[in-house]
N, C-alpha and C positions, 0 to 999 in steps of 0.2 A: 492706583492697579486695579481696580475697578472697571475705572475707563477702558485699560487693554483686555480686562475678560471680556466687557462688552462687544468690543471691537471685534474679538475674535470670533463670537457666538455669530455675529453677524457676517462675517467673511466667510463662515462654514457654513451658514445656513444660505448666503448666496451663492457659492460653489456649488452647493447641494442642486438648488432648484435654476442654476442660472440657464437661459436659454439667450446665444446671442442677438440683440436686440436688433442689429442691422440686418441679420438676417431674418428675423422675425416679421420685420416689415416687408422684407421682399418674398413673400408666399406664393406660390404656384399652385396649380389644380390641372395636373396632366394627366388624362386618363384614371381619372379619379385618385393618383399617387398626390400627396400634399408634403412639398417639400418644405424644411424649417417651419412646421406648424405653429401656430402662437398658442403656447400653454396658458390657460387661465388657471390659476392656483388658487382662486375663491370658488371655483365652479366644482361640480359633483366629477372627480375622478373616473376615467376609463379603464377599461380591461385592454391590455392589448398584448400579446404574443411577441416576443424579441425574435424577430426576421434574422438580423446581423448586428453584429458587434464590430465597432472599427477603433485603433487606438492611434492618436494621434500626440507627437510631443517627446516620444519615449524611444531612446535611439539602443539603447544598451540592452533590452528585456525582449524576450519572444512575444508576440501578442498574446499567446495561448495564456503563459504566466501572468499578465496583467489581467487577463480577464478572471483568469482563478483566484486573484487577490479580489476582485469584486464580489465576488459570489453569485453571479448571474450568469444564466448559460442561457445559450440560441432554444428557442422553443418553449421557454419557460414564459408563463404569464404573469403580468405585473400590471398595477396602476400606475398610469401617467397623470397627474404626479402623485405619488405615494409613500410609503415606507419603504420600499424593495429598494429604491435609487436612494433616499437618504441612508438605508445602511449599508449601500455599495460605498457612497463616498467617505462615510465613517471609515470603514475597511482599510481604504487607502490612505487615510490619515494617521491610523494606528501601525500601519507598517511603517512610518516615518521616513519615507525614501522619496517622498514629493513634497514640492512646496507650492505648486498649484493640482489644483482638481476641479474638473468640470467634467458634468455628466449631460450630453446634448441629444436631443432627439433629431435626427438629421431628415427623415421622411415616415410618412403614414401611407399604406395603403389597407384601407377596409379596417382589420381589426390585428394586423401586424406592423412593428416597429423597428425601427432601426435606428440604433444608439451609437454616438461618438465619444469615447473616453479622452478629453483634452489634459492630459497631463504635463507638468514640469518637473524634471529630477531635481534632487536635493543637489547642492553644488557638489564636488570631489576636492577632495584635500591637494594640493600640489606643493605644498611645503609648509613644513613646521617649526617655528622658533621657541627658541626656550630662553626667557630672559629672566634676570633678575637671579640668577641659580648658577654653581660650580657645575666643573663638567660631568663629574660621578654623580651629581643630582639631577642631570639631564638624562644621563644614561639609564640609569635605575627609573626614574619615572616614564621615559621612553617602553621600558620593557613592561611596566606594570599596564600602561593605558594602551598600548598596540596600534599606536596612531602612526600609519605609513602613508605617502603619497599614493594617491588613487581612491581611497576609502571615502565615502561618503560623510558628510557634515552636516548632522541635523542637530536643532535645539538639546534633544535629548544627551546627547554624544556632548557637547558644549557643558551642559551642567555636571555632565558625568566628570568631564574633566576637571571642572572646578572642584568638586567634591574629593576627589582622589590626590591631587594637589595640595589645598588645605589640610587634609586629614595628613598625607606623607609630612609635612612640615611642622603640624601641630604634634606629632610623635616623635620629632628631632626638638622639642622645646619652644618652638615659634608659634605659639598658641595663637598670637595675633596675624598670622601670614593670612594675607589677601592674595586672591587670585582672579583676574581678569582674563577672558578668553576672549579674543578679537579676530574677526574675519575683514581680510580685505581680498578684492577682487582681484583676480590673477589676468592682467591684461593680456598675456601673450598667450592665455589658453582659456579655451571655451568652457563656462560653467564650471569653473575651479577657483578657489579661493587658497590665500595664503592665511595660515591660522597662528596667531601671535598669542604665546602662553606667555604672560608677563605675572610676575611674582613679587610683591613686596612682603619680605620677610619679618620685617618692623624687628622689635628685639627681643632677644630670647628671653623667656619668663622663667625667672626661678623662684624657688619658695622662700619666703622670709623668715617666717614662724609660723609654728604649728600650735595651737591651742586647743585642748581637750578640757572638756564640761562632763561632768557626772560620773568621773572615774575615780574609784576608792582601792579596788583591789589592785589593780596594776599603775603604776606609776606615770608620768607622762614620759620619763625616760623610756623606760620597757616597751611602751606604744610606739613610742619613734622607730624604738629599733626593730619593731615588727613590722613596720611601714617600710618595705625593702626599696621603692622605686621612687617613693616621694620624701626628700629630706630637707632639711633646713640647709641653707647654703652655708652658714657658719657653724655648722656641726662638724667639729674635727675629729671625733670618732667615726666617722663615715667621710674620710678626707676622699677617697678614690671612688666613693657611691655616685650615683646620678643626683644633681641638683636640681636641674632642669624640670617644670612641671610638665607633664603631660596627661592627658585626660584619661587615656585607656589606663595608663598603669596607676593613677591616682584610684580611680575605681577597684582596681584589683588587688590595693591597700587597704580600701576600704574593707572588704571581702576578708582580708589577711587580720584585720582586726576581730571580726566576729569570730574568724575560726581560732585565733587564740583565745580567745574568753571559751568558746566551747571546747577547746580541748583542756582547761583547767575546768570545766565541769560546767560552766554558766551557761546553761543550755538556751535561757530566753535573752542573751545578750544581743544588744542591737544597736545600729546608728540612728540615732533619735531624729537627726538633722545633721547637715552639712553644707558648708558655704565656702565659696574660693572669692574672697576680697582684692582686690588692687591694693597695693601698697603704695606703690610708684611704678614708673613707666617700665622697670625691668622685673618686677619681684611681686606677689603675692601671699596674702594670708591666708592659712586654712583654718576654718574652726569647725569643729566635730564635736557635737553632743552627743553622749553615752548614755544606754539603760542597761547596767551591767546584770540585773536581775539577781537572781540566789544560785548557789550552788546545787547542783544534784549528784547523788549517789546511785550505785547500782542496786536494786534490792534481791529481784530472781530474774532468772534467765531461762526460759523454756524454749526448748526444741522441738520443732514440727515437722513432718515430712520427711525427716531423714531416717532412711532405709540401708543405705550402705554403711556408713558407719555409724557406730552406737553414740549414744549422746554424751558418754564421758570422755570419748577420743576427740570429738569437736571442743568439748570444752577447755582439755588441755592446749589445745591448737589456738582458740580463742585468749585464752591466759586471762578473763576476767573473773573475779571472784566476787560474793557478795561483801557491800562497804567500801569497793571500790570508786576512786573518782568515776563521773559518768563523762569518759574523754571520747567525744565523737571521731575525734582524728586518729585516735590511735584504734578504736573501734574499726573504723573504715580502713586503716593499713592490715589488723589482722585477719579481716574477712576478704579483702580483695588485693590488696597492694604488695604486700610482704612476699619475699619468695617461699616461705613456708606458711603464707596463708590458707585459710579455709578453701578458697577458689581454687589454688594450685592443686591442694589436696584431690580436689576433684578432677580438674582440668588434666593433671597429670596421669588420671585413670580413666581416661575415655570421655568423662563427663562434660562434653563440651557445651551442652543444653542446659546446665546446672545454673541454678538462680537462686540466691540468697537474700532476702529483705528484711533486715532487723526492724520491728515494729513495737514502737511505745506503746505496751498494752495497758499500763496504768501509770497514773503520777499520783502519788499518794505525798504531798508535803515536799519534802528534797528527795523523795525515794522514787525511782523509775524502774519497773518492770518491764523486761525487755521478751518480746517474742520473735524467735529468730525461725521464720518462716521459710522453707525449704522446699525447691523444686528440685529434684536431682535429674529428673529426665531419663532417657537411656543414652547406653554409651554409643559415641560415633565412630565408625570406623573409615578410615581416610580410603577416598575412593579412586583418586588419581592424583597425580603430583606433577604438576605443569612447568616448564622451565622456560621463561623468554629472555631474550637478550643475550645470550652467549652465543658470541660467536670466535672464541678463541679455543676453547677447552672440547673435546671429545665428549658428548653427551656423559658416556658413562663416567667420565673422572669427576664431573659435578656429583652425579648420583652417589657415587660411592662415599662422599662425604658425609651424606643425608642421613638424619636417623627418623625419617619418616618417611614411609614406603606403604604403598597402595596394601590394603587388606588388614595393616596393623590399626590396633585400636591408637586415637587420638591423642598424644601427650604435648603439651604446652611445653614442658620441659624439652623435650627433644626437639621442636620446632626451633627453640630460642637455641638450642644446641647448634642444630643445623645451620642458622643464621650466621652463629660464631664461626664453626669451622669455615664456612664459603668466605667468611670476612678475612679469614687466616689465610687463606691460600693467596693471597694478594692479587688474584686476577681479575677481581671486580670491585666495584667502588664502594666501600662499606658505607659512605653516606648516602649514596642512591639506592638502595637495596630494598625492595619493597615486597615483604615477604608477609603473606597473611593468610589464615585460614577462609574459606568460602564453605560455611555449613549449609548442609539441607534438611531440614530438622524432619520432613516428612517424609525420608528415607531412612534417616539415622545417619547419613554420610557427611564427610567433608570433603573438599577439594582442596588442595593444598597449591597456591602460587606463589612462584618464586620470581619476580619483576629482577632482573638482575641488569647492571650495565657494566658490561666490559671496559678494563683499563691496560695501557702498557702497563707491563710490570718488567718488561727487558732493559737492561741497564748498558750502557757504553760508557767510557770511562777515559777520557784522554787528558794527561796533565803534563806539565811540563816544572821542572823546579830549577834552582840554580843552586849549587853548593860549591866546594873549595876547588872540587875537580873539574868544573864545567856543567853543562847543562843536563838535568835528569829527566829522561822521559817515561812516561807508563801508557801503556793501552790494556785497558781492561774489557772482555765483553762477558755479560751474564745473560744467559737466556733463561728463562725461568719457566717455558712452556714446551721445554724440548720432549722428542721423542725418538727415542734409540731405535725402536722396532723400524721405523720408517727411514731411518739413515740411509739405507741403500734403496732406498724408492723412490726416486725423483719427482715421482708424478703426482705423489700427496703431499709434497712440500707446500707450505703457506707461506710464500716467500722466497727467502733462500734458505731457509734450514726446516728441517723436520718438525713440525710441533703439533701441538695437541693431547699428550699425555701428562702434562703436567711436571716432569721433570725437569731438574735443574743442571746446567750444564756451565763450566764457565771457566774463561781462559784468561790469561793476563800475562802481559811482558813487561819488565821494566830495566831499564838499560841505560848505562853511562860510558857504553862505547866500552873502550878497556878495563874502565874501573870497576864497575859495577853491571852486574846483570842479574835478572832474577826471571824465572818460567813459574808458572804454576797452573796446573791443570784438574778439575774437579767434578764429579757427576754423582746427583742423589737421586734415587728413585723413592719417593717417600711411600707408594704401594709396590713395592717387589713382588712380583708374580700376579700383582692386579687382582687377589681377592682378599687378602688382610692388608692393613696399617701396618706392615713390616717394612721398613727403611732400609736399603742398601745405600752405603757413599762410597767410593773412590777417589782417593785425591792423591797428586803426586808433586813436588817442587824441587828446584835446582837454581841455584843462586853460588856465583861468584862475587866475592868483592876483591879488589887489590889494595895493597896498601899504599902511602905515600912516600915519595924517597926521602931519604933524612936530609939529603942536600938541599931540598928544595926548602924546607923548612930554614936551615942555616945561611942560605943565599938570600931568603926574604928578609930574615934579620938583619944581613950583612947590609941588602939595600937601602933598609929604612934609616940604618944609623947613617950610611952616606948622606943619603939625600936630607937626614936632619941637620947634618952639619954643613952640608954645602950651603942652605939657607939661613946659616947662621945661628943654629938652634932652633929653626923654625922650619914650618912646613912648605910655605909659599909655591910656587908653580912647580918646583923640583918634586914634591912630594904627592902630588895630586895630577896625574894626567899629561904633563907636558915634557918628564924630564925622563927619571930611569926608572917610573913605577911600571912593574912588568904587568899589570891589570891592564894597562892602555895600549903601550907601543910595544913592548916586549924588547926593549933593549938589552936587556941582560941575557935573554934567552934566545934571542933571534926571531922576533915575532911568533908565527905559528906553531913553533917547537916548544913554546911555553908548557905548555900541557904534557908533551911529550916528556919532559926533564922531570915532572911531580911524579910521572909513572913508575913503579917499581915491580916487576913483573915477580920479585924473589922474596914478594909478602902478598899472601892470598890467605883467603878463607872461603874452602867451598863447602856448601852443605847441599846433601840430597836427602829425600824423605818420599816415603808412599805410605798411606792408611788406608787401611780397609775396615768399615763399619757397619753394624747392624743393629738394627733399633727396632724394640717392640714396645706396642700400647698396652699397657695394663689395664686390668679391669677391678683392682681392688689397689688401693683402698676406694679408687674411682678413676674411669676412663681418662682424666686430665693426668694421669701418668702414664711416663716412658721409662725404659730401662732400655739403654744401650751400651754396646761392646764394641772396641777396635782395637784394631793390631795395627802397629806401626814400627817400619824400620827407618831408621836416620843413620845417616854418615856425615862425619866432620872430619873436613881434610885442611890443616895449616902448615903455613910454613913462615916463619919471622912473624908471627902475628902477633905483636906487641900491646893490641887492643883489648886483648882477654887477660884478665889477672892471672887466673892458675895455669896457664897452657898458652905455648907459643908455637910448638913444632910438635907434627904427629897426626895420626890418622885414629879417630874416635869412632866407635860404634854404639847403635843403641838399637834393642827391642824392646817396645813399650806395650803394657798391655793395661787397656783404659775400661773402666766403668762408669757409666753415669747415671744417677736417677734425677728427674726431672719430674716438676708437673708447671702446667701452663694452663692459666685459664682467662687471660686477657681477653678482652674482646674486640680490639682493632691493633693491630701492628704498628700502624703509622701514628695516628693519635690515640692513645689509649684512654678510656674513660674510668674502666673498671676492671677488677679479676687482680690476680697475682701470678710471680710466676718464680720458681724455686729450681736451682740445681746443686746438685751435692756428686761430685765426682772424685776419683782413686784413680791415677795413672802411677804405674809401677814397672821398674824393668827386674829380671829375674834375680836375686840377690848371690850370684854365682859367688864375689869374693867370700861369702862365709864357709864356702865349701873345699876353697882353693887352701894351698900349701905356700903361698907367696907370703913374704913377710913386708903387710902393706902398709905397716907403720916405718921401716926403714925406707920404703919408696916415697914415700908422703914427706920424711924429712931431709930424702936429699934433693940439693937442687940442680939438676941437670936435666938436659933434655932426655937423655936416654930412659931416664926415671921414670918423667913425667909421659913418655910415650908407652912405657908400659902401664904406668897406673893409670892411666886414662884410654888404653885400648879398647874397652868397654865400659860405657857410660852404666853407674847402677846411680838409682835415686827411685823414692818415693813422693808423690805429689799429692795434694788434698787443696781442692778449693771449693768454696760455698759460695753462690750467689743467691741471694733474694731480694724480690723488688714488692712492692704493693701498691695497687691505684685506687684511689679513692675519692668517688666525685663530690663536690662540693655545693653543688647546686642542682636542681632538678631539670634543667634544661636536657633535652633527649640528644640535642646536637652540640649547641652552645656550651659545653661542660667545663666547668674549671676543675681542674683534678690536682689533688695532691699526691706526688710519689714519693714514697720511701724505698732505700735502697742501703742494704748491708752485704759486703763481701769479706773476705779473709781466705788467704792463702797459705801453703805452708810447704815446704820445700826439703826435705828431708834426705838422708842416705842410710841405708844398710851397715854400712860400715863406715866407723866415724873418722879411719885415715882415709876415706875415698869420696869426697865430697865433688859433686857435679860440677863442673863449669859451665856448664850449659842448663838451659831451661830455667834460669832465674829470673826473678822479678826486677823489671825497669820500671821504678814507682816516680809520678809526678808528671806534671803539665795536662797535654790534651790527649793522652793514651792510644795516639797514633804510632803504629810502627814504621818504620823507616829503614833506610839503607844503613844507617850510623846504628842500628841496634842491633847485635850479634849473638842470635841463638838464646834470645828472651822473651819473656812475655811483657807487654805494655801495659800498664795500670796507669789510668787516669787519676790525678789530682791536681783538680783546678786553682789556680791563685798561686802554682809554684811551678819554676821552670820545668821543663821538662828534664828527667831524670835527676831532679835535686834531690830526692831522698837515697838513690843508690848509685854515688858518682861511681869513676874507676876506683877500683879497689876495694870498693864496699858494695859489693854485689849484694841483691837483696832475695833473702831465703825465707822471709815471711812478710805479711803486709796485712794491713785491713784499711776497709774504708768504709763509711758511714755518710749517706746521701739523703738530702729532704730535698724536692724540687716541688715549685707552684708551676702549674701549666697554665697558659689561656689561650685560647683557640682564638686566630685572626683569620684564619683561610683555610676552609677544608673543603675542596672540590678536586675533579678528576684530574686537572691539570698540575695542581700543586696543595701542598698541606702546610702550613706556616704557623708557627707558633711561638710566642717569646716565653722566657721561663727565667724563674727567678730560684738561686739553691744556697744553700749553707751546707757545707762538708766537711768531715774531720778523717785523717787515715795518718798510716805511717808506715815504714818501712824497716825491718832488722836484718840485719847480717847472719843471723842463726836462729834456729827454730825455737831454740831454749830461751833465746833473748823477748820472744813474744809477747806483748803486753797489750790487750785489745783497748785498756785505759789511758795509751799514751799517744796521745793523739795531737796532731796539727791541723789547725783550723785555717777555715777560709768561708767565705760568701761573696756571691758575686750576680749577676745577671747573664743573660744568652737569648739565642735564638735558634731554632731548628726550621729548613725550610728540605721539604722533601718534594723533587722533580723525578717524574715517572723514569726519563731515559737517563737520569744521574744519579740518582739515588738521594738519599741522608745527607744534608750540609748543616753546617753550623758554625757559630761562633760566638764565645763566650767570654767576658770579662771577669777574672777572679782577684780576690785581695786576700792574699797570704797573712795570716797574723802574726805569724811564730817564725822564729828564727831556726834556720835549717842549716848545720855543719858551719856555722859561726856566721851564717849570710841571712839577712831579713830579706823575706819574700816580697812583700809589697804588692804591687799592680803587675797584673800578666794579663795577656790576650792570648786566646786559645784559637785555633783553627780547626775544624772538624769535618772530615770526609768520610760517612760511610756511618750506620748504625751500630752505636757503644752495645756492647754483648754484655 
């Protein structure tokens, strides 16, 4: 190594002072001009004025840029030989762009000298090869290093590559990974090299045993639990925790040990020594020596500098009293971290420049006096609010959601609420929002910068399914940035639709030709009128479902029996695809007329409905609450509809008034980390039957179509629903947060008149919770682990239900293009045929795993596997798979 350093110094000195020997011998004196003068380095240097500078050997740079690198200029007087030329050569070396540097004196005339910079560029990268690693590792390392063909390759870059690669694999547990960076001349390209990055990962290193010395207060087991990322490979209590040894994680765990002691009052606790010793080729032993020190308690707390809030208020917020354990972690949380910390008390009132420093003013024995030194500063007002990255919405649409406005006092709470409202809008990537204050203490103002990244939020659904009546097609379009006011101004369109006002317009069509058709249309304006957050919604739908001819089922059964007996009691070829099975060749029904024979136009259910709703954001109890009302009309027309238990023929009508009180404080609609949501709704029809003179008892007991038509001409019911969710983060990561979600729901469907039980709006409970064409005027409720509708089969319609869920969400991918997270769930619920039978403790249990995937143009999709533990209507549930499309409400 020393030999190499000596050679490098010698080469540098030679490059600085080099004068071409061949040219030195051929010196001329023409008219007193000396060409290629001989420079004597042992003599007295002479002063010359630089009359000209020429650059050789560099093709990709302008001469004036190269001359600028040297620090020399024409007209400058320098000594030759002298320090100025040495300094110029060193400047070239520091640039790292050149592998050869020579400064020659081309000629001298009187006291003027002409210089030549003879340089050679560092080679450029022609190709990069990654050896000894997986494709995903190549991609990630390539992004980290930024190596692309055409970049220059220098010794510094080679060292940087080695450091980045070895650290990358060390963080993955390959502590002994070795990276070699080799350069090969590319013979097809001048002055370019092929770079080979060759990695030998060696074995992944895990922790064999962790040994503690000096600990008495905390046991080895408690200390090991405190270490989050450094775990023994044989520790079954941390079965799913990291077992690999990563140096950076280990250092963080050492600090966690000290923090744990500080939390318990052991202020002087320290790591005396630690060592990592090789146990075998794949594992290491960790030895940690501790000095716990003694436990400290708080004596007196004095406040200095507070004028805005009196001492007794600050003491109540802090929550510490004389004699309490000196918990430094809790002290930090109560002063800065908690939502109701002292810092937020000030910052929510404009005191952005506030600063609080707890000082240990006196330590006596095991007691500590704290002095809370306060700098309140002056209140900061918002100077301006800057929005960048918004290319979807009109800026006024973004600004109306903000709680921070120019001229207002700064409030941290309002800033965080503004971030939540922008995330909730769905038009921007919540994982890439950069919302921050830029304070200017000199003039007491603050600028708010909102760095946003737009994301596609419109959705297109095209799906196809197969049922007993053939192919079922669905096309749905959802535009979440609609602009109704621009509908008749095509010049303002962004693309093919009017956009910019953040309104939602949805249209969908689902059809199975003659058998089933459904159409829906909806519009939502979250800021109706544009001045207040009052929402207006309008929706309409129409559907027609046709029944199956009874002869279709009879002939199916006859064909089955014929094929069975023709094959000697077996299935053979006659039962599957080659004989008389109508599913394949249609010999029984005439090929293409097979489905025509199943169609029965005398059996149908038609539904038509329209709803108008109005919502308002409340200010009390807080402004997370909303109150909404809706009025709807629905028409049901049935003919020989044998799939509905209470009614088969006739026309029914209903007018329903609904009220909903809701509160929503979740932080992100796609992957929620914290917050809660609940809603309580009441929907009811007018109790007209209570004021009439009809004999409702007689009509309900008469089992005739005429009686049922009269009985259900106007539907009456009341419906109460409650839904609640909470989201609790289980770790401190701002992005990759593991979340515990809890949920509780119940619903009741009752009647004003005990003889007039509604045949519609019942609950269809069990399975994936997705509504389809084979659920009739019902509300679908998921209960995974059981088949669809398992709790409410035909003749046992659901008039009450409850459901309780606990889910663990683990983020896997959170990006603009996709959101993916697996989940584990346990849930329980049930359904009842009458409100009076409702029993929230009579539950059917299940558990399972699943995953959710959100794609911007498609929406939320998922798959769950659930296992039902209980028996429902005599059938054991067992294992069931559930496919989910759309975000469950």
